[in-house]
N, C-alpha and C positions, 0 to 999 in steps of 0.2 A: 270459947274453945270450939273448934269445929267438930261436928258429929262424924265419927269414923264409920263409913259404910263400906261393905265389901263391894268392890267395883270390877266390872268387866270392861275390857278395852277391845274395841274392834278397829282394825286398821284397814282402810280402804286402799288396796294395793294397786290402783289403776295408774299405769305409767304412760298410757296413750302413745306408745312407740318412742318415748323419750328414753335416752340412756343416762343422762346426767340428772338423776333424781335423788331425793332423800333416801337413805338406806333404811328402809322399814324394818328389816330384820335386826339391825343394830339398835334402833329405837325400841323395838319390842323386847329385846334382851335387857336393855336398861330398865324399862318400865316394869318388867316382871319382878324386879327386885324390890319394888315398893310394897310394903306389907298389906296395904289395902287392896292391891290388885289380885283378884282371885283367879281370873282366867283371861287369856288373850285369844282373839280370833282374827283371822285374815279373810279377805274376800273369798278365797277358795274354800274356806271352812263352812260357809253358810249359803244355803239356798234361800233366796229372798222370797220364794213362793211358799215356804214352810215355816210360818210363825210358831206353830205348835211345837216343833222340834226344838227350836232355840229357847222357847218359853220353858219347856221341860228342863233343859240344861240350866237355865238361870234359876229356876226354883230349886233344883237339886243342889246347886252350889250356894244358894241363898244370897245371890247378888241383889243389891238394892240400888246401885247406880250403874250407869253405862256411859263410857266415854267413846265417842265415835271420832276417830282421828284419821287425817289424811289430807290430800291436796284440796279436795272440796267435799268434806264430809256431810254437808247438808243434804246431798242426794240420798244418803242412807238413813238419815235421822227419822223419817216417817216410819220406816220399818221397825226401828228400835222403840219408838214411842208406842206403837201398836203392841209390841211384845211386852213392854213394861206394864201397860194397862191390863193386858191379859193375865199377867202374873200378880196383879194386885199392887204393883209398885207405882210410885208417883212418876208420871210421864215427864215432869220437870227435872227429874234426875237423869235425863239423857242430855249429856253435855257434849258440845262440839269442840274439837281441837283442830282448827284449820291451819295447816302449814302455810298455805298460800297467803292467807289473811295476815299472818305474822312474819312473812318474809323468808320462810324456809322452802326453797324451791329446788335447789340443786344439792348434789351430794355433799358439797362443802358446808351446807346448812344443816347437816344431820344433828350436830350438837344443839342447835337452836330448836330443832324438831323435838328432841328429847325434853327440853325445857318446856315446850308448848304442851306436850302431853302430860308431863309431871304436874304442871300448874293446873291442868284440867282435873287430874286425879285428886290433887290436894284441895281443889276448890279456890284457888288463888288466880285472879285475873292475870293473864300473861303480861299485860301492859304495866302492872304494878311490879312484877318480879323481873321483867326483862333487863338484860344487860345493856349498858350503853355501848354504842358503836365505838370501836377502836379507831383512834385518829393518830396518824403519823405526826410525830413532833420533830421539827427541824431545829436542833439545838443551836445551830449556827446563825439562825435568823433572829434579828432584833427588830421589834416593832415599836415605833415611836408614834404616839398619838398626839394630835393637836386639836384642841377644842376651839372652834371659831365662834366669835360672838354672833348672835342672831340679831339682825337689824330690823 
């Protein structure tokens, strides 16, 4: 059984001028309903030069894990590792939830992004829990196979 830890989730909201991106607010609303999620932050909520402020918030809320989610969350991981160390938490409990790595790039991929972050919160590899791609089935097509002998 998995150890339940209070988790903070940070969303890297960088859209880089693109308009057709994952709906971060919809993903955050969904993730907030997970019991282990104690707090959610967005890029605009955190000053990356002030580790002490976010460390104090993490201590007050008693967060033991941190999920960094977004298009390329690796850029922010170092900051959260530093914060976790300063609060006496395990830096290995900073988990990345990369939308781009798992194919969630456009607004149409928002449901997939929800699953990516939920898997990170629950500690389940996305590859294990991911849904198979939907394939169109043509019911009027018949395929006849022939096995030829190998000479």
